[in-house]
C-alpha positions as CSV (number, residue, x, y, z in Angstrom):
1,X,97.1,120.4,90.2
2,X,96.7,116.7,90.5
3,X,96.4,114.4,87.5
4,X,96.2,110.7,87.3
5,X,97.2,108.8,84.2
6,X,96.8,105.0,83.8
7,X,97.4,103.3,80.5
8,X,96.2,99.6,80.5
9,X,98.1,97.2,82.5
10,X,101.3,99.2,82.7
11,X,102.5,101.5,85.4
12,X,100.2,104.1,87.0
13,X,101.4,107.8,87.1
14,X,100.0,110.6,89.4
15,X,101.2,114.1,88.8
16,X,101.1,116.9,91.3
17,X,102.6,120.4,91.2
18,X,104.5,121.0,94.4
19,X,106.0,124.5,93.6
20,X,106.1,126.6,90.6
21,X,109.2,124.8,89.3
22,X,108.7,121.4,90.9
23,X,106.4,118.6,89.7
24,X,105.9,115.4,91.6
25,X,105.3,112.3,89.5
26,X,104.4,109.3,91.7
27,X,104.8,106.0,89.9
28,X,103.3,102.6,90.7
29,X,104.3,99.5,88.9
30,X,107.2,97.9,87.0
31,X,109.3,100.0,84.7
32,X,110.6,97.8,81.9
33,X,110.6,97.7,78.1
34,X,106.8,97.2,78.0
35,X,106.2,100.5,80.0
36,X,109.2,102.6,78.6
37,X,106.9,104.5,76.2
38,X,104.4,105.3,78.9
39,X,107.2,106.4,81.2
40,X,108.6,108.6,78.4
41,X,105.3,110.2,77.7
42,X,104.7,111.0,81.5
43,X,108.2,112.4,81.8
44,X,107.8,114.5,78.6
45,X,104.6,116.0,79.9
46,X,106.2,116.7,83.3
47,X,109.2,118.4,81.7
48,X,107.0,120.7,79.8
49,X,105.5,122.0,83.1
50,X,108.5,122.1,85.4
51,X,112.2,122.5,85.5
52,X,112.5,120.0,88.4
53,X,110.8,116.7,88.0
54,X,110.7,114.6,91.2
55,X,109.8,110.9,90.7
56,X,108.3,109.2,93.8
57,X,109.4,105.6,93.2
58,X,108.0,104.1,96.5
59,X,105.8,101.7,94.5
60,X,108.3,100.7,91.9
61,X,109.8,97.2,92.6
62,X,111.7,96.8,89.3
63,X,113.3,98.7,86.5
64,X,115.3,97.5,83.4
65,X,117.7,99.1,81.1
66,X,114.9,100.5,78.9
67,X,113.6,102.5,81.8
68,X,117.0,103.5,82.9
69,X,117.6,104.9,79.3
70,X,114.4,107.0,79.6
71,X,115.3,108.3,83.0
72,X,118.8,109.3,81.8
73,X,117.5,111.0,78.7
74,X,115.0,113.0,80.7
75,X,117.8,113.9,83.2
76,X,119.9,115.3,80.4
77,X,117.1,117.2,78.8
78,X,116.3,118.8,82.1
79,X,119.9,119.6,82.9
80,X,120.3,121.3,79.6
81,X,117.5,123.7,80.7
82,X,118.9,124.3,84.1
83,X,116.7,121.8,85.8
84,X,117.1,118.3,87.2
85,X,115.4,114.9,87.6
86,X,115.1,113.7,91.2
87,X,114.1,110.3,92.6
88,X,112.7,109.9,96.0
89,X,111.6,106.9,98.2
90,X,114.0,104.6,96.1
91,X,113.9,101.0,97.2
92,X,117.3,99.3,98.1
93,X,116.9,97.1,94.9
94,X,116.3,100.0,92.7
95,X,119.0,102.0,94.4
96,X,121.5,99.1,93.7
97,X,120.8,99.2,90.1
98,X,121.2,102.9,90.0
99,X,124.5,102.7,91.7
100,X,125.7,99.8,89.6
101,X,125.0,101.6,86.3
102,X,126.3,105.0,87.6
103,X,123.0,106.7,86.8
104,X,122.9,107.9,90.4
105,X,125.6,110.3,89.4
106,X,123.3,112.0,86.8
107,X,119.9,111.5,88.4
108,X,119.6,113.2,91.9
109,X,118.5,110.5,94.4
110,X,116.9,112.0,97.5
111,X,117.1,109.7,100.6
């Protein structure tokens, strides 16, 4: 199943079921306070469908503390159900933020 969601000028999300328990959510755009609600809604929907939510962040150039909070909350909810949040194709700039904030210890970063 492939599904594309775009809300105004914010980020663009594309969902695709990879396996029964894995949903890929590709994100394009900046993840900041202006897009935190859209990110939360996309993750909430993905969590309802799968235990493992894999975010392809290849097209994400920036994320702020609002987006980090949304990612962390999603990772905790998934973990409580035996699942996990994974990030793939993380840019060096985004990886540096994840490492500095220690969120890389909670969110699985796949090289």
